[in-house]
C-alpha positions in Angstrom: -11.9 7.0 1.6 -14.7 7.5 3.1 -14.0 6.4 6.8 -11.1 4.5 8.6 -9.2 3.6 11.4 -6.6 5.5 13.3 -4.2 3.5 15.0 -2.4 5.6 17.7 1.1 4.3 19.5 2.2 5.1 22.8 5.8 4.4 23.3 8.4 5.1 25.9 11.7 6.5 24.6 14.2 8.3 25.2 13.8 10.9 22.2 12.0 11.6 19.3 14.5 9.3 17.0 14.2 6.4 19.4 10.3 6.6 19.5 10.5 6.6 15.6 12.7 3.7 15.1 10.7 1.9 17.7 7.3 2.3 15.9 9.2 1.5 12.2 10.2 -1.2 13.7 7.0 -3.0 15.2 4.6 -1.7 12.6 6.3 -1.5 9.0 5.8 -4.6 7.2 9.2 -6.9 6.5 8.1 -10.2 6.1 4.8 -12.0 5.5 4.8 -12.5 9.6 6.6 -9.1 10.5 4.9 -6.2 11.1 1.6 -4.6 12.4 0.7 -2.8 9.2 0.1 -5.8 6.8 -0.3 -5.9 3.4 -3.6 -8.4 2.6 -1.8 -9.2 -0.5 1.2 -10.2 0.9 -0.1 -13.8 2.4 -0.8 -16.5 0.4 -4.9 -17.2 -0.6 -6.8 -19.4 1.5 -4.7 -18.3 4.6 
């Protein structure tokens, strides 16, 4: 890879463990309409 985008999240949490849980909850793709890091192949063609 020659270039890309680095995303930085700033979270308010009581601990590093809690911050990790929150980050995973909002970024990891768990369904077609959930998660910020979405695999484009997860969506139906033409959408």
